[in-house]
N, C-alpha and C positions, 0 to 999 in steps of 0.2 A: 551370714546368710543374706542373700539378696531378696528384696521384696519383689516376688513374682506375681502377687495378687492384684497389683494396681492395673487399672485399665489402660489401654493403649492411648498414646498421645493423639489428639485430633489432628487430621491433616489440614493444612492451610489451603484456602481457596486459590486455585491457579487456573489459568487458561488451559494448560496442558497438565494432565495428571502425572505426577512424578512417582516413579516406582523404584524401590531399592532392590538390586539384583546382586546375589552372591554367586561368584563364579566358582569353578572347580578348585581354584587355588585358595579360596577363602576370602577374596577381596570383595568388599561391598561397594557397588557403583550406584550412581543415580541415573535413571533413564526415563525417557518419554517415549511413548508408543512402542515400548519393547526394545528400543535400540540402546543398549547399554553403553555408557561412556563414563570415564572417570572425570568427575567434575565436582566443584564445590557445592555443598548443599546451600539452601537458601540462607543467606547471612545478613547481618546488620552491621553497622559501624563498630559495634562492640567486638566483632570477630577479628578486626584488623590487628595483625601482629605488631604493627607500628604504634598502636595506641598504648599509652602508659598503663602499666599493670599495678594495681593497688592490692597489697596483700589482704586477704579476707581474714578478719580478726575473729578468732574463736571466742565465743562468750557464753556457750551453752554449758549445761551441767549434765552429768550422767552418773550411773551407778559406778562406784569405785571398783576397779579391778585389781586383784592382788597378783604379785609375781607368781609364775608357775612353779610347781614343786618338782625339783629335779631328783632323779634317783640317787640314793646314797652311793658314795664312793665314785661318783662320776667326776672325771678330770677333764681339763681342757684338751689334753692330748687325745683322750678317748673321743671327745666331741669333734675335734678336728678330723680325726680318722674317719668317723662316721660321715661327716660332711663330704669328705673327698669321695666316698663311695656313692653318695647321693648325686654329687656333681657329675661323676663319671657316667652314671646311668642317664642323667638328664642330657648331657652333651652327646650321648650316643643315640638319642631318640629322634624320631621323625618330627616330633613337636618342636624341638629346638632347631632342627635343620630349617624348617619352614620359617620360623620367626627370625633366625639368624640371617637368612637370605633376604627377607623383607627389610630388616634393619640395615643390612649392608648396602642395599640399593638406596635406601633413604639417606644413608651417610654419604654415599657418592654424590647424590643430588645436593645435599646441604653443604658439604665441605669441599666437594670437588669443583663446584661452580664458582667458588670465590665469594659468594654472597654470604652475609652474616646472618640474615633473617632465619629464625627458626633453629638456630644452633642451641645445643644443650650445654649448660654449664653447671647444672646440679641435678642430682638424682635423689629423690625423696621416697622412702618406703614407709607406708603406713599400714598397720594391721597385719604384720607378718605372723604374729603368734610366737610361741616359744619353741625353738628347735630342740630344747633339752628337757622340758618339764611337762607335767600334767596340769590340765586346767580344771577349774570348777571343783576345787577340793580334792583333786586326784581322780575324778570320775571320767574326764575327757582326755584321751590321748590323741593329740593332733600333731605330734612331733614329725611324722613322715611328711605331712602336707607342708609344714613350715620349712623343713629341710629342703624339699624340692623347690619350693618358692624361693628360698634363699639361694639355691644353686642357680636358678634362672636370673635372679637379681645380679649376682656376681658375674655371670656370663654376659649379661647385657652391659654392665659397667665396663668390663674389660673390652668389649667390642667398641664402645664409644670412646674409651680412653685411648685406644690405638689411633683413632681418627681425629681426636680433638687436639688442637694446637695448644691447649691450656689444661691445667690440672682440673679434673672434675671433682667436685665435692659430693660425697654420697653419705646419706644419713638414714637412720631408721628409728621409728617411734612406735612403741606399743607398751601400754602399762603392764602387760604380763611378762615382760622381759625380766629374767632373774640374773644373778651375778654370772652364771655360766654363759647365758646368752650374750650378755654384754662383752664378756671376754672373747667369745667366739667372733662376734661382729668386729671387735677391735683388731683381732688377729687378721681379719679380712679387709682391714683399712676402711671399715664402715663406722661412722660416728653415731653413737646412741644419743638421741635427744629426748628430753622429757616431755611427756604430754602436758599441754597441747601445742607445743611450740611449732610443730610441723605445719599446722593449719595456717600459721601466720607468715611463713617464709616461702610458700609456693609462688612462682611467677611464670611468665611466658617463656622462660628459658629452662623450665623444669621438665624432667621426665619423671612422671608420677607413677610409682609402682605400688598398686593397691588391690591385688586380686582378692583379698579377704575383707575389703571395706564394705560396710553396710550403707544403705541409702542415706541415712541421716548424716553420716560422715562424708559420703560422696558429694552431697550438696555443698558442704563446707569446702571440700578440697577442690572441686571443679569450678567454684565461683571465681577463682584466681586465674582460670584459663591456662593450665599447664600445656606445654607444646605437645607432648606425647603422654599418653596414658596407657599403662599395662594393667588392665583390670576389667571389671564389669561382670556380666553384661549390663550395659547402660541403657539399652532399648527398653521401651515399655515400662518405665518405672512410675509414670504418672507425676513426675517431678518437673516443674517449670525450669528450675535451675539446671538440672541434668539435660532436659530437652533443649535448652538454649545452647548448652555446650555442644551437643550433638549437631545442631544446625551449623556450627562453625567448623566441623570436622570435614576434611577433604576425603579421607579414606579410612577404612578400618580393615583389619584382617584377624580372623579367629585363630586361636591356638588349637591345633589339631588335638584330638583325644590323646592323652598321655597314658601309655600302658603302665608306667611305673606306679601311678596313683591317680586315677581318673578324677578324684575329688580336688586335687591340688590346683587344677586349671579348668575346672568345669565352667563352661560358658565364657571364659576369659577371652578378651580381644585386645588388640593393640590399636589405639585410636591416634590418628595423626592430625595435626593442625594445618 
């Protein structure tokens, strides 16, 4: 759950008032006097992609989460078959078409120009949930949300893998992963890493996939300034860390409402550095 109760970030004093405008395609632009233009938000030297990135070390404590409870007699073949159905529905959706087109344009800019800045060499997923099991003692069934998010993750990975001149490393972390989840992820060439290792390995060449992350985790994840973030919404959280991250973003685009399961990507955006 995202913290929606926090008050809005205060606007910085400037000679011209800057306004964020979202166009019909979902892009957010910064404008003055109503003339929208794509431009970098107010930044500081910490936003520079050329500055060294220091991993943000996780040192907090939290309530221990147990692996999700999978239905009896569930097999990896069953789970993979289910996943293929979720992936097919996601790939056929308008939501994926919009995000795919945006990412393809981004890849053309980053990889087609011959410049190395901003290239992605690792994808880290945090807070996916369990694609196979029930949470909170069997009372919460979030499997459909996790499956659709996993489908989106794999589609994004495949898109970047086609454009990248090197092998992309992709990993996922969630304390609720059970043996079935780990087997499914492994079959999709996704490495499962144990909590809290993901918090310590994010850098400026990371695509961070975190549509289910809470604010306390987002503050830890975004402190390392990943290049692209699929998650949120990050606006109006009342967090200085998240606010500073947003100041360094050039653009963002929302994921259109997904008819397959509106909760899977509710309020989610893709943020670019």
